[in-house]
C-alpha atoms as one frame of an Amber mdcrd trajectory, in Angstrom:
protein
 230.805 -47.962   5.006 232.750 -45.013   3.974 236.441 -44.641   4.966 236.929
 -43.002   8.073 233.934 -43.403  10.032 233.442 -46.129  12.822 232.475 -48.946
  11.698 230.849 -50.703  14.833 228.869 -49.181  17.236 230.377 -48.943  20.646
 229.010 -50.925  23.332 229.623 -48.421  26.298 226.971 -49.993  28.821 229.168
 -53.366  28.615 231.658 -51.474  30.858 229.411 -49.646  33.030 227.667 -51.022
  35.971 223.685 -50.690  36.525 224.377 -48.012  38.953 226.929 -46.226  36.766
 224.261 -46.000  33.711 221.575 -44.745  35.683 223.973 -41.791  37.174 224.836
 -41.027  33.656 221.465 -41.023  32.361 220.269 -38.792  35.192 223.151 -36.337
  34.335 222.430 -36.366  30.550 218.680 -35.589  31.044 219.749 -33.256  33.680
 221.729 -30.858  31.178 218.675 -31.571  28.268 216.246 -30.348  30.945 218.153
 -26.995  31.705 218.595 -26.312  28.342 215.073 -26.664  27.435 213.914 -24.621
  30.454 215.994 -21.877  29.555 213.770 -20.775  26.924 210.841 -20.903  28.364
 212.016 -19.240  31.583 213.587 -16.232  29.417 210.088 -15.785  27.873 208.545
 -15.167  31.458 211.029 -12.792  32.663 211.618 -10.145  29.467 209.021  -7.731
  30.742 211.074  -7.583  34.377 214.210  -7.571  32.369 213.399  -5.034  30.380
 212.385  -2.802  33.131 215.343  -3.264  35.311 218.077  -2.815  32.469 216.228
  -0.124  30.887 215.357  -1.689  27.727 212.637  -1.486  24.882 210.806  -4.645
  24.219 211.976  -4.457  20.755 215.449  -5.040  22.001 214.759  -7.238  25.032
 213.032  -9.821  22.851 216.645 -10.483  21.808 217.206 -12.479  25.425 215.202
 -15.126  23.606 216.253 -14.916  19.949 220.371 -14.639  20.392 220.038 -17.938
  22.737 217.755 -19.836  19.912 219.959 -18.515  17.201 223.078 -19.766  18.807
 221.691 -23.183  19.357 220.307 -23.567  16.031 223.315 -22.320  14.296 225.883
 -24.707  15.777 223.747 -27.835  16.583 225.316 -29.482  13.454 229.055 -28.137
  13.920 228.874 -29.797  17.250 227.329 -32.911  16.292 229.833 -33.598  13.566
 233.032 -32.632  16.047 231.484 -34.912  18.745 231.980 -37.558  15.582 235.592
 -36.817  16.039 236.458 -36.331  19.049 234.245 -38.190  21.113 230.234 -37.634
  21.859 231.058 -37.147  25.913 233.780 -34.223  25.207 231.569 -32.190  23.495
 228.605 -32.755  25.949 231.257 -31.767  28.835 232.298 -28.884  26.899 228.793
 -27.677  26.464 227.495 -28.571  29.997 230.671 -26.478  31.516 230.112 -23.653
  29.338 226.233 -23.712  29.812 227.059 -23.657  33.511 229.587 -20.733  33.284
 227.473 -18.657  31.105 224.236 -19.034  33.521 226.681 -17.575  36.002 227.371
 -14.667  33.560 223.890 -14.092  32.808 223.349 -13.717  36.567 226.285 -11.246
  37.029 225.308  -9.165  33.856 224.499  -5.494  34.389 223.260  -4.304  31.081
 221.523  -5.565  28.059 224.798  -5.668  25.902 226.493  -8.132  28.554 223.528
 -10.013  28.810 223.192 -10.942  25.154 226.670 -11.983  24.917 226.306 -14.334
  28.142 222.868 -15.792  26.325 224.964 -16.301  23.093 227.621 -18.394  25.210
 224.908 -20.306  27.049 223.152 -20.923  23.491 226.723 -22.774  22.571 226.803
 -24.599  25.582 223.068 -25.474  25.098 223.757 -26.657  21.173 226.868 -28.843
  22.826 224.832 -30.613  25.187 221.872 -30.992  22.887 223.504 -31.952  19.670
 224.950 -35.094  21.039 222.514 -35.791  23.227 220.387 -38.636  21.390 223.892
 -40.184  20.561 224.975 -40.233  24.103 221.387 -41.812  24.998 222.241 -44.467
  22.933 225.394 -45.266  24.836 224.056 -45.667  28.223 221.032 -48.137  27.222
 221.438 -51.585  26.118 220.240 -51.899  22.503 216.800 -53.573  23.583 216.134
 -50.562  25.387 217.064 -47.757  23.235 213.395 -46.592  22.613 212.491 -46.585
  26.463 215.537 -44.194  26.565 214.374 -41.732  23.987 211.334 -42.029  25.798
 212.628 -40.778  28.682 214.222 -38.268  26.787 210.959 -37.178  25.501 209.512
 -37.085  28.886 212.038 -34.602  30.483 211.809 -32.162  27.507 207.999 -32.201
  27.746 208.252 -31.957  31.487 210.470 -29.163  31.229 208.066 -27.369  28.718
 205.311 -27.850  31.040 206.749 -26.247  34.707 208.776 -23.611  32.834 206.682
 -21.030  33.069 205.638 -22.088  36.748 209.121 -22.060  38.001 209.847 -18.752
  36.179 206.977 -17.317  38.013 207.641 -18.857  41.470 211.209 -17.575  41.329
 210.340 -14.280  40.304 207.560 -13.916  43.198 209.966 -14.339  45.547 213.642
 -13.144  44.031 215.259 -10.958  40.754 215.357 -12.037  37.579 218.924 -12.893
  38.017 218.082 -15.918  39.881 216.301 -17.297  36.608 219.761 -17.840  35.529
 221.694 -18.630  39.008 219.253 -21.506  39.642 221.359 -23.482  37.161 224.789
 -23.449  38.920 223.689 -26.025  41.554 222.096 -28.461  38.981 225.131 -27.730
  36.331 227.837 -28.454  38.726 226.105 -31.842  39.930 225.605 -33.006  36.488
 229.467 -31.817  35.893 230.679 -34.215  38.657 228.281 -36.985  37.971 229.281
 -36.979  34.381 233.035 -36.872  34.812 232.773 -40.092  36.747 229.961 -42.085
  34.771 229.792 -40.735  31.297 230.931 -43.600  28.746 233.627 -42.795  26.254
 232.443 -43.006  22.428 234.264 -44.348  19.474 235.988 -41.637  17.578 236.030
 -41.250  13.277 239.746 -40.580  11.874 238.491 -37.936   9.443 239.317 -34.230
   9.870 237.131 -31.723  11.001 235.571 -29.057   8.386 236.523 -25.621  10.073
 235.305 -23.679   6.964 232.409 -26.180   6.557 231.245 -25.284  10.066 231.556
 -21.949   9.276 229.422 -21.942   6.229 226.871 -24.420   8.084 226.597 -21.863
  11.228 226.214 -18.907   8.697 223.410 -21.207   6.714 221.195 -22.205   9.606
 221.816 -19.145  11.509 220.654 -16.874   8.716 217.634 -18.926   8.266 216.420
 -19.276  11.674 217.097 -15.093  12.084 214.661 -14.703   8.961 211.992 -16.685
  10.405 212.384 -15.184  13.294 212.327 -11.737  11.752 209.318 -12.644   9.824
 207.474 -13.753  12.812 208.334 -10.106  14.314 207.259  -8.199  11.008 210.336
  -7.037  10.131 210.331  -5.600   6.718 210.127  -7.649   3.767 213.341  -6.928
   1.890 215.583  -7.606   4.986 213.626 -11.360   5.658 214.133 -12.125   2.062
 217.932 -10.896   2.309 218.334 -13.124   5.187 216.311 -16.440   4.126 218.329
 -16.100   0.560 221.806 -15.409   1.931 221.228 -18.535   4.021 220.183 -20.745
   1.438 223.128 -19.313  -0.473 225.549 -20.662   2.529 223.907 -23.964   2.618
 224.569 -24.302  -1.412 228.279 -23.558  -0.766 228.104 -26.138   1.834 226.982
 -28.813  -0.112 229.547 -28.137  -2.678 232.291 -28.256  -0.522 231.206 -31.298
   1.281 230.540 -33.157  -1.625 232.217 -36.878  -1.183 233.001 -36.018   2.407
 232.425 -39.457   4.230 230.821 -37.479   7.140 229.075 -34.154   5.394 228.455
 -31.527   8.410 225.046 -31.234   6.708 224.513 -34.908   6.538 223.402 -35.394
   3.098 224.685 -38.876   2.794 222.223 -39.754   5.661 219.064 -38.006   3.851
 220.347 -40.444   0.891 218.347 -43.273   3.351 214.503 -43.103   2.760 213.906
 -44.025   6.279 216.154 -41.322   7.941 214.671 -38.820   5.386 211.476 -39.628
   5.879 211.730 -39.530   9.825 213.574 -36.279   9.594 210.622 -34.635   7.501
 208.077 -36.075   9.538 209.990 -34.652  13.086 209.926 -30.933  11.216 206.235
 -31.231  10.406 205.069 -32.453  13.793 207.307 -29.448  15.409 205.724 -27.221
  13.113 202.486 -27.888  14.657 203.696 -27.709  18.357 204.982 -24.097  17.227
 201.505 -23.407  15.168 199.680 -24.473  18.513 201.615 -22.753  21.235 201.811
 -19.334  19.606 197.981 -19.496  18.293 196.439 -21.036  21.235 196.939 -18.207
  23.763 195.252 -15.883  21.355 192.682 -18.463  20.871 191.677 -18.784  24.467
 191.803 -15.315  24.973 190.632 -13.324  21.950 188.123 -15.923  20.288 186.769
 -17.548  23.256 187.313 -14.717  25.669 189.057 -16.979  28.630 191.456 -14.913
  31.165 194.888 -15.498  31.373 194.949 -17.672  34.007 192.538 -20.046  32.625
 194.371 -19.915  29.343 197.561 -21.057  31.445 195.675 -24.006  32.664 194.129
 -25.026  29.010 197.750 -25.006  27.855 198.967 -27.566  30.539 197.160 -30.891
  29.461 199.194 -31.062  26.215 202.724 -31.266  27.671 201.219 -32.897  30.528
 199.933 -35.853  28.302 202.888 -35.682  26.488 205.024 -36.790  29.643 203.108
 -39.665  30.034 202.760 -41.093  26.740 205.993 -40.407  25.941 207.819 -43.456
  27.920 204.952 -45.647  27.205 205.565 -44.867  23.294 209.007 -45.692  23.863
 208.730 -48.725  25.043 206.200 -49.681  22.394 209.004 -48.734  19.859 211.210
 -51.236  21.068 208.661 -53.798  19.813 206.684 -52.028  16.830 207.758 -50.089
  13.646 208.092 -46.387  14.204 206.217 -45.845  11.279 202.952 -47.297  12.358
 203.787 -45.710  16.076 204.415 -42.498  14.038 201.334 -42.240  12.210 198.840
 -43.386  14.817 200.407 -40.525  16.713 200.228 -37.579  13.954 196.902 -38.957
  12.763 195.746 -38.441  16.557 197.334 -35.086  16.610 195.766 -33.853  13.436
 192.242 -34.483  14.676 193.095 -32.758  17.917 194.078 -29.859  15.796 190.982
 -30.020  13.762 188.688 -30.507  16.945 190.443 -27.425  18.657 189.765 -25.224
  15.558 185.995 -26.081  15.228 185.195 -25.638  19.129 181.872 -23.907  19.368
 181.865 -20.308  20.344 181.197 -21.014  24.083 182.684 -24.279  24.964 182.843
 -25.797  28.276 186.176 -26.513  29.969 185.772 -30.392  29.783 185.266 -29.663
  25.702 188.268 -27.637  25.475 190.579 -30.172  28.169 189.880 -33.586  25.709
 190.723 -31.916  22.880 194.249 -30.507  24.316 194.252 -34.065  25.938 194.088
 -35.671  22.169 196.689 -33.580  20.800 199.350 -34.214  23.670 198.491 -38.013
  23.358 199.289 -37.784  19.778 202.378 -36.132  19.943 204.050 -38.042  22.739
 202.861 -41.313  20.775 204.659 -39.869  17.895 208.082 -38.530  19.465 210.178
 -41.108  20.831 209.586 -43.563  18.107 210.487 -41.112  15.367 213.624 -40.219
  17.646 214.716 -43.896  17.343 213.840 -44.127  13.930 216.110 -41.179  12.863
 218.922 -42.586  14.942 218.343 -46.740  14.127 218.911 -45.472  10.475 221.890
 -43.910  10.652 225.051 -45.859  10.562 226.622 -46.316  14.043 229.851 -44.003
  13.323 227.183 -41.329  12.409 225.329 -41.038  15.521 226.903 -37.602  16.073
 225.436 -36.163  12.883 222.046 -38.035  13.504 221.741 -36.529  16.942 222.340
 -33.218  15.437 219.278 -33.417  12.856 217.199 -34.404  16.141 217.753 -31.315
  17.672 217.877 -29.228  14.384 214.606 -30.397  13.229 213.150 -29.919  16.419
 214.068 -26.098  16.711 213.446 -25.452  13.223 210.171 -26.753  13.051 209.160
 -25.143  16.079 210.631 -21.767  14.834 208.812 -22.390  11.373 205.624 -23.094
  13.068 205.697 -19.723  15.089 206.571 -17.570  12.243 203.865 -19.121  10.028
 201.598 -18.673  13.179 202.371 -14.819  13.264 201.585 -14.963   9.297 198.297
 -15.898   9.783 197.715 -13.512  12.479 198.861 -10.737   9.962 196.907 -12.076
   7.106 193.499 -12.589   8.923 193.490 -10.574  12.269 191.530 -12.087  15.127
 190.482 -15.369  13.307 194.240 -15.984  12.698 194.566 -18.198  15.591 191.528
 -20.776  13.713 193.517 -20.291  10.437 196.827 -21.204  12.350 195.352 -24.451
  13.892 193.657 -25.510  10.669 197.120 -24.930   9.054 198.897 -27.162  11.755
 195.983 -29.911  11.237 197.538 -29.722   7.564 201.176 -30.277   8.775 200.193
 -32.964  10.695 198.328 -34.716   8.076 201.553 -34.538   5.687 203.560 -35.693
   8.866 201.155 -38.722   9.305 201.545 -39.936   5.253 205.373 -39.566   5.133
 205.059 -41.645   8.265 203.346 -44.757   7.124 205.312 -44.633   4.205 208.511
 -45.623   6.381 206.395 -49.031   6.428 207.326 -49.717   2.939 211.114 -48.434
   2.658 213.677 -50.739   3.238 215.854 -50.469   6.362 219.586 -50.368   5.180
 222.109 -52.695   6.627 225.991 -51.264   7.482 228.568 -53.729   6.687
């Protein structure tokens, strides 16, 4: 193994009682749930926020965008820093910043102050999420790691499911500020529990590359901004300039960190076929999710002429079934290869997308629901085994970089999917939703092939 990287995996669970392990897991999953909920909650509140802060719809959308950009831009730097100073320190920094920034959001008196607070909140979410998978690796015994990642996927799916409902419930009885203030008791409780139970992790001895961090942030920030700009139909020259600038910063980062023992953009890990295939498969799967959840509301309402209430009910089975399947797939991943489980899951997801795209003109409720169930079951069956493959194929001392890739692949894939859905609507009008679903099926098929290819690649052995 390269010099300067911890050579052996820490076994923090050996020093924790079963009760401490359980409470540490609760704290880690609480932070993940809060970070996952906050995008969905803010989306629902945008019209209310715009009215109260006297902002235009075009301006208020930045309440969501700046949070997402801050998260994606800093995931890899935080993951790399976690390898040097300890994953638990980065997690605690992120959790504390997220909680304080939530209070700042609740106290914001203008759109500008809210946007500044949301940037800080996104940075806090990135800190906690960048090392999430690495910390899960430390609070579950090795033979239960897949189960832990299944619980991780369950938390994300549940947050995704209940986010709009929680937001609507809060807005029905309180002002929009309480959407952010609700984080305070949970954040403070998670901080208190984490301080007592979170295990310390091993540290690498190489120095943190601050210039490399700035390049990584510029690269990912501009790329995600370009994708968002394309989704919101910004002028083409601006979109191209943002994407080209992002790629240029990425090239500079690769040149600067060539030969680094733990590069921030983990090129060393992508040289491992299992890691590269698993990361690419994750990107494809979350692109499918982005395509589906942007296009399906329009598909149900404009193509199938269903009401908004019905649309909300039709969308529920997907994340609900993901939450049911994720723990099952996580346990199976402790005994069966991720390539097999992931390939089966993505095949089911692709079939479900094709079935949705080919719905009859006037389908029954049952016809819609069982198709959504297939999609959710496939996505849930894929997610936890694939996360385990990414983490297990990286050396123990590179858990921070691998964990950062897990979160980056998820957010980037969702953004790419959303942008492609917007492109389909711009190109094909009302039939764009059907084309977006078909495109999602294509991404699922590519991911399925890549997943099965993992069955024939060699897993690296780290000395």
